C-alpha positions in Angstrom: 77.0 -114.1 86.3 75.8 -111.9 89.2 79.1 -110.1 89.4 79.0 -109.3 85.7 75.5 -107.8 86.1 76.8 -105.8 89.1 79.7 -104.5 87.1 77.5 -103.5 84.2 75.2 -101.7 86.7 78.1 -99.8 88.2 79.3 -98.8 84.8 75.9 -97.6 83.8 75.6 -95.6 87.0 79.0 -94.0 86.4 78.1 -93.2 82.8 74.8 -91.7 83.9 76.5 -89.6 86.6 79.1 -88.4 84.0 76.3 -87.4 81.6 74.6 -85.5 84.3 77.7 -83.6 85.2 78.4 -82.8 81.6 74.9 -81.6 81.1 75.1 -79.4 84.2 78.5 -78.1 83.0 77.1 -77.3 79.6 74.2 -75.5 81.1 76.5 -73.4 83.3 78.7 -72.6 80.3 75.7 -71.6 78.3 74.5 -69.3 81.1 78.0 -67.8 81.4 78.2 -67.2 77.6 74.8 -65.6 77.7 75.8 -63.3 80.5 79.1 -62.4 78.8 77.3 -61.7 75.5 74.8 -59.5 77.3 77.6 -57.6 79.0 79.5 -57.2 75.7 76.3 -55.9 74.1 75.8 -53.4 76.8 79.4 -52.2 76.6 79.2 -52.0 72.8 76.0 -49.9 73.2 77.7 -47.6 75.7 80.7 -47.2 73.4 78.4 -46.5 70.4 76.5 -43.9 72.4 79.7 -42.3 73.6 81.1 -42.2 70.1 77.9 -40.7 68.8 78.1 -38.0 71.6 81.7 -37.3 70.6 80.8 -37.0 67.0 78.0 -34.7 67.9 80.4 -32.6 70.0 82.9 -32.7 67.2 80.4 -31.2 64.8 78.8 -28.7 67.2 81.7 -27.5 69.4 85.1 -28.8 68.6 85.4 -27.9 64.9 83.8 -24.4 65.3 86.1 -23.8 68.3 89.1 -24.9 66.3 88.1 -22.5 63.5 87.6 -19.7 66.0 91.0 -20.3 67.6 92.6 -19.5 64.3 91.6 -15.9 64.7 91.5 -15.8 68.6 94.4 -17.9 70.0 93.0 -17.5 73.5 89.9 -19.5 72.5 89.7 -22.9 74.1 89.2 -26.0 71.9 87.3 -28.7 73.9 88.7 -32.3 73.9 87.0 -35.6 74.3 84.0 -35.6 76.6 84.4 -39.3 77.8 87.8 -40.4 76.8 87.5 -43.7 78.8 84.5 -44.7 76.8 86.1 -44.2 73.4 88.9 -46.6 72.3 92.3 -45.3 71.1 91.6 -45.7 67.4 88.4 -43.7 67.5 90.0 -41.1 69.6 92.8 -40.7 67.1 90.4 -40.4 64.3 88.4 -37.7 66.1 91.6 -35.7 66.7 92.6 -36.1 63.1 89.2 -34.8 62.1 89.7 -31.6 64.1 93.2 -31.1 62.6 91.9 -31.7 59.1 89.1 -29.2 59.7 91.6 -26.6 61.0 93.8 -27.1 57.9 90.9 -26.8 55.5 89.6 -23.7 57.2 93.1 -22.1 57.2 93.7 -22.9 53.5 90.4 -21.5 52.5 91.0 -18.3 54.5 94.4 -17.9 52.9 92.9 -18.4 49.5 90.2 -15.8 50.1 92.7 -13.4 51.7 95.0 -13.7 48.7 92.2 -12.9 46.4 91.2 -9.9 48.5 94.8 -8.7 48.6 95.1 -8.9 44.8 91.8 -6.9 44.4 92.8 -4.3 46.9 96.3 -4.0 45.5 95.0 -3.2 42.0 92.3 -0.8 43.4 94.8 1.0 45.6 97.2 1.5 42.7 94.5 3.2 40.7 93.3 5.4 43.6 96.9 6.3 44.4 97.5 7.4 40.8 94.4 9.6 40.9 95.3 11.1 44.2 98.8 12.0 43.0 97.3 13.7 40.0 94.9 15.6 42.3 97.8 16.6 44.4 99.8 18.0 41.5 96.7 20.0 40.3 96.2 21.4 43.8 99.8 22.5 44.0 99.4 24.4 40.7 96.2 26.0 42.0 98.1 27.1 45.2 100.5 29.0 43.0 97.7 30.8 41.2 95.2 31.5 43.9 95.4 32.4 47.6 92.2 30.6 48.6 92.9 28.8 51.9 90.4 26.1 51.0 92.8 24.8 48.4 95.2 24.1 51.3 92.4 22.2 53.1 91.8 20.1 50.0 95.5 19.4 49.7 95.7 18.3 53.3 92.7 16.0 53.0 94.1 14.6 49.7 97.3 13.9 51.6 95.4 12.0 54.3 93.6 9.9 51.7 96.9 9.2 49.9 98.5 8.0 53.1 95.6 5.6 53.8 95.8 4.3 50.2 99.6 3.8 50.5 99.2 1.9 53.8 96.6 -0.3 52.2 98.9 -1.0 49.2 101.8 -1.8 51.5 99.6 -4.2 53.6 98.7 -6.0 50.3 102.4 -6.5 49.4 102.5 -3.6 46.9 105.3 -1.1 46.2 104.8 2.1 48.2 104.3 3.9 44.9 106.7 6.9 45.3 110.4 7.1 44.5 112.7 9.5 46.3 116.3 10.6 46.3 118.6 10.4 49.3 116.7 12.5 51.8 117.6 14.2 55.1 116.2 12.3 58.1 114.6 15.3 59.7 112.8 16.1 56.4 111.4 12.6 56.3 110.1 13.2 59.9 108.5 16.4 58.8 106.9 14.7 55.8 105.5 12.0 58.0 104.1 14.6 60.3 102.3 16.4 57.5 100.4 13.2 56.7 98.7 13.0 60.1 95.4 14.7 61.1 96.8 15.9 64.4 100.0 17.3 63.0 99.9 20.5 65.1 100.3 18.4 68.3 103.5 16.7 67.1 106.6 18.3 68.5 109.9 17.2 66.9 113.3 17.4 68.8 116.4 16.9 66.6 119.3 15.4 68.6 121.3 14.4 65.5 125.1 15.0 65.7 125.2 15.6 62.0 122.2 17.6 60.7 122.9 16.4 57.2 122.4 12.8 58.1 120.2 11.3 55.4 118.4 8.1 54.4 119.1 6.0 51.3 116.6 6.6 48.5 115.1 3.1 48.5 114.1 3.4 52.2 113.1 7.1 52.4 109.4 6.7 51.5 108.9 3.4 53.4 110.3 5.1 56.6 107.9 8.1 56.0 105.0 5.7 55.7 106.0 3.7 58.8 106.5 6.8 61.0 103.3 8.4 59.7 101.4 5.3 60.9 103.0 5.5 64.3 102.2 9.2 64.6 98.6 8.6 63.5 98.2 6.0 66.3 99.8 8.3 68.9 97.5 11.2 68.0 94.4 9.1 67.7 94.8 7.4 71.1 95.8 10.4 73.2 93.9 13.4 74.4 93.6 16.3 71.9 95.1 18.7 74.4 98.4 16.7 74.8 101.5 16.7 72.6 103.1 13.9 70.9 106.9 14.0 71.3 109.1 12.8 68.5 112.9 12.6 69.2 115.4 12.0 66.4 118.6 10.5 67.8 121.8 9.2 66.3 123.7 6.2 67.6 127.3 5.2 67.2 127.2 2.1 65.1 123.5 1.1 65.3 122.0 3.7 63.1 119.4 6.3 64.0 116.4 6.1 66.3 113.0 7.8 66.0 111.3 7.8 69.4 107.5 8.6 69.6 106.0 9.3 73.0 102.3 10.0 73.7 100.3 10.6 76.8 97.4 8.4 75.7 95.3 5.6 77.2 98.0 3.0 76.9 97.5 -0.7 76.3 96.7 -3.8 78.4 99.0 -6.8 78.3 97.1 -8.7 75.6 97.0 -5.6 73.3 100.7 -4.9 73.9 101.6 -8.5 73.1 99.6 -8.4 69.9 101.1 -5.0 68.9 104.7 -6.4 69.5 103.9 -9.4 67.4 102.6 -7.2 64.5 105.5 -4.8 64.7 108.0 -7.7 64.6 106.8 -8.4 61.1 105.1 -11.8 61.1 105.4 -13.9 57.9 101.7 -13.5 57.2 98.9 -11.3 58.5 95.4 -12.1 57.2 93.2 -9.1 56.5 90.3 -10.8 58.4 92.4 -10.8 61.6 92.7 -7.0 61.7 89.3 -6.4 63.1 86.2 -4.6 61.9 87.0 -1.9 61.0 90.5 -3.1 60.3 93.3 -1.6 62.4 96.1 -1.7 60.0 98.7 0.7 61.5 101.0 -1.8 63.3 100.5 -4.4 60.6 101.8 -1.9 57.9 104.8 -1.0 60.0 105.6 -4.7 60.5 105.4 -5.3 56.8 107.9 -2.5 56.2 110.1 -3.7 59.0 110.5 -7.0 57.2 111.0 -5.6 53.8 113.5 -2.8 54.6 115.3 -4.0 57.7 113.9 -1.5 60.2 113.3 -2.5 63.8 110.3 -1.3 65.9 109.6 -1.7 69.6 106.7 -0.5 71.7 106.6 -0.1 75.5 105.0 2.0 78.2 106.0 5.7 78.0 107.0 7.8 80.9 104.5 10.3 79.7 101.7 7.9 80.7 100.9 6.5 77.2 103.0 4.4 74.9 106.5 4.8 73.6 107.4 3.5 70.1 111.0 3.2 69.0 111.7 2.9 65.3 115.4 2.1 64.6 116.9 2.7 61.2 120.0 0.5 60.6 123.3 2.1 59.8 123.6 0.6 56.3 120.5 2.7 55.2 122.0 6.0 56.4 124.2 8.4 54.5 125.6 11.9 54.8 124.3 14.3 52.2 126.6 16.6 50.3 127.0 20.2 51.4 125.2 21.5 48.3 122.0 19.8 49.4 119.9 22.5 51.1 117.8 21.5 54.0 114.2 22.6 54.5 113.7 25.8 56.3 111.1 24.1 58.5 113.6 21.4 59.6 114.3 21.7 63.3 117.9 22.6 64.1 119.9 20.1 66.2 119.5 20.5 69.9 122.8 21.2 71.7 123.5 20.6 75.4 125.0 24.1 75.7 122.4 26.8 76.3 122.0 29.3 73.5 123.0 32.2 75.8 126.3 30.6 76.7 127.6 30.1 73.1 128.2 32.5 70.3 125.9 32.3 67.3 127.3 30.4 64.4 127.8 32.6 61.3 126.0 30.3 59.0 123.0 30.1 61.3 123.0 33.9 62.0 123.0 34.6 58.2 120.2 32.2 57.6 116.8 33.9 57.2 114.1 33.1 59.7 112.1 29.9 58.7 108.8 30.9 57.2 105.9 28.7 56.3 105.6 27.6 52.7 101.9 27.4 52.9 98.9 29.4 53.9 98.3 30.6 57.5 97.4 27.1 58.8 101.1 26.4 59.4 101.0 23.0 57.7 104.5 21.4 57.6 106.1 21.3 54.1 106.0 17.9 52.5 108.5 18.7 49.6 110.6 21.5 48.3 109.0 23.5 45.5 110.6 25.5 42.7 110.6 29.3 43.3 107.6 31.1 42.0 108.2 33.2 38.9 106.2 36.0 40.6 107.5 39.4 41.7 110.3 39.1 44.2 109.4 39.9 47.8 111.8 41.4 50.2 113.9 38.8 52.1 113.0 38.5 55.8 115.4 40.1 58.1 117.9 37.8 59.9 116.9 37.1 63.5 118.9 38.8 66.1 121.1 36.7 68.4 119.1 35.0 71.1 115.8 36.0 69.4 113.0 33.5 70.2 111.3 31.8 67.2 107.8 32.9 66.4 105.0 30.7 67.7 102.5 29.2 65.2 99.9 31.7 66.3 102.2 34.6 65.6 103.1 33.2 62.2 99.4 32.7 61.4 98.6 36.3 62.3 101.5 37.7 60.1 100.5 35.6 57.1 96.8 36.5 57.6 97.7 40.2 57.5 99.8 39.7 54.4 97.1 37.7 52.7 94.5 40.4 53.6 96.7 43.1 52.0 97.2 41.0 48.9 93.4 40.6 48.5 92.9 44.3 49.0 95.5 45.1 46.3 93.9 42.6 43.9 90.4 44.0 44.5 91.7 47.5 43.7 93.3 46.2 40.5 90.0 44.8 39.5 90.5 41.1 40.5 87.8 39.3 42.4 88.8 38.6 46.0 89.1 35.0 47.0 86.4 33.7 49.3 87.0 33.3 53.0 89.5 36.1 53.2 89.7 36.0 57.0 92.9 34.2 56.9 91.6 31.0 58.6 91.7 27.6 57.0 89.3 25.9 59.5 91.3 22.8 59.9 90.2 22.5 63.4 87.1 20.4 62.5 89.0 17.2 61.8 86.5 14.8 63.2 86.4 13.0 59.9 90.2 12.9 59.6 91.1 11.1 62.8 93.1 7.9 62.6 91.7 5.0 64.6 94.1 2.2 63.7 96.6 0.3 65.7 
């Protein structure tokens, strides 16, 4: 019996020992689970705090920066502050939130911009119609009166008309003026007459065929585009410098209009932006053109896309900028011989000096070009029908090798003629027109300058 008791005692001791170890193990596991749960809770709290910080940064910095980058591509959009603390799913959702905000802002801007374009397009059409009516009335008054102030009004009306046309083109409207096939040099003169600093623009005609013309559908768009480039060149160069315009003809690539100024030039960022606008981007928002909006290059880019022109800008050897506007060959034509050119159109420049070649009969018989306007010397914008007034003696043909009159000499001659006309009218009982000193006071053009690129 004793051994049975001993066995039972051993078994009981072993069972007690096992229960002790199991209890100790359970206690250790409980402690470990508690420590793990505490660590997990702290990690969850850290992730939650990091996620809250990321959401705060998303609302305060990332979304506003993403919206700003739509207008200023150089603006930096910040990323996640603590990427290691945010799991992959949350990080993807935050990135999607930024993209969704960008898309929503862009769609809203496009909707607002489309509404603004529609409103400006309708308004521009009405203003353009009124300005065309005013222009016609001013031309009739110029035939009846010799008041130089009418010429001032006509010129300012032309500046306002160009601004209205540019705004309409920028808003995807038709330029609003139909033409026939027109000589290329006359289109250049028409663009020159739409710019405030027209007297600084010097045109050099290097065409091989002086009757080279432009198709009717592209004549007015080319005049608008060139006027915008000339306006930029005169506005961003010193008033004492000239703006050189060279008209060249290429073999099979069409014609080139090269505009050189001695202005302030552009930095690399401005030059890249100008080239992007001149290339004709698919869409240019009005809100991206600055305040006040600089629409010149944007208008040219719009016309480049619509009519197949090509425009490039680079540094000019004169110190400013050089803009090259190319007209493709399929838009060019040669006008018939019965199409008379404007007397103000510059004759083609030949490589042979005038003293070394005989004068052409046709050119020697042609009367000396005379201004079609008052003594301001404004370039003619269109041909006018002859006046039904008393005929005046035709000017004598210039002698061979005679130097053309300067604008100042022409102004003096026309001032004397106008003064004599006024004296004759006063003797006949007519009231002399005011401001008979022969000056048109177009020098004060502070309110006419173009400030657009």
